[in-house]
Phi, psi and omega in degrees: 000310180296314183297326178295318182293312182293310183291333179291342181249001181245122177263121181260123181252158180301131178090355180256154178290145178265129180272100181256116184249134180252119181249143175270181185296320182296324181289321176298318180295320179298319178296320182300329179264007173091050177297120183296334179293320178295317178300316179297321180298317179299318179298317180295320179296321176299314179297319179300317178299318180297317181291329176295321177294315179299320180294317178299314179297321179299314180296317180297317180294321179295318178295323177297317178297319180296320178296316179298315181297323180293332182275337188296319180303320178292319178297320180295319180295317179295319179294322177298318179294320178301317181297316180297319178294321179294322177299320178295320179292323177299317179295322179295315180296319180299326182273333189232353187297148177235150179279126182297336180295340179279351181281148176295151181303315182298323179293316178298318180297319180298321178294313180300312183297318182296315182291316182295318179296322182295315182290335179279335185252357185245026182290128175062022176286147187283003182223155177285146178232121174279127182269309182192175174249129182237114179051041176088000180247134176281135174254119186230150168265121183289160175297145178060032180293125175238123178307142184256144177293136181290156174293137179214159183292330179210171183297322181298316179294323180295321181294336181279351183253150179279145173301145186254121174285171183208165176228168170247137176255121191235141163215257170284315177260178181232130188228132183279137177214125179281148178243086184287326181202176179290330185286140170075016182295316181294326177295318180292325176298314179296319178299320178300312183292324181287340183251022177298329180294325176294320177296321178299318179299318178294322177298319180291326175296319178294322177297317177298321179296317180296318179295319179295318179299318179299314180297317181296316181294320177300317179294316182296317182289334181275339184252342180297135180222339184278101179251005178071007179292323179298313180298317180298316181295316180296317180295320179298317179296319181293322177296317179297322179295316178297319178300322178294319179294325180277348183073027179280146178249129179261121182280000000 
């Protein structure tokens, strides 16, 4: 009876000590008539288990924050480099860009056909393939390119759409561009190059977010103090005190 009550309220986890209590006949009888110390002990053990779970979660979350913080300086440096490369490409386009509308139809068609054929025949190949150079930028199909499912409001709508292949447009920086169809590829290329400044703005917003995240994590890790160890220690002492009063022996 006693062991059922105690063990029913104590959760034993891997790697933790098992609290094995030996009660004599008088203690069993005392419990049977409702000894408040036994009742209190059960409550304390329940609370102790809860705080151990909270402490474990706290440690796991803190370690997660430390791992994230350790990765952020490299992410910030890479993002800074992307922005600088994009600025160089913006200056290049401003000095050398041409309007695709001035191109002959046959030239535009040749560009469209070459890019569309490449993304259709280079799916999941283990190497990058350069298709052509457009206004000073290389258009390439990346290694292991797998067409991506389009964004849709629901799964049913997504299933009705074909996966979309993509290319990277490269010079100093690298820019992602989807190839939904053969039509309008040269127009989309031109739009990409003309809107590099918009991409730069988004990159700078992401850089600000990374810096803010770094600052927040540094503050959180430096000020956090509640690890629940105090509560665990106090509850453990109180349980031990009750055990002494009850004359319980812990094996």
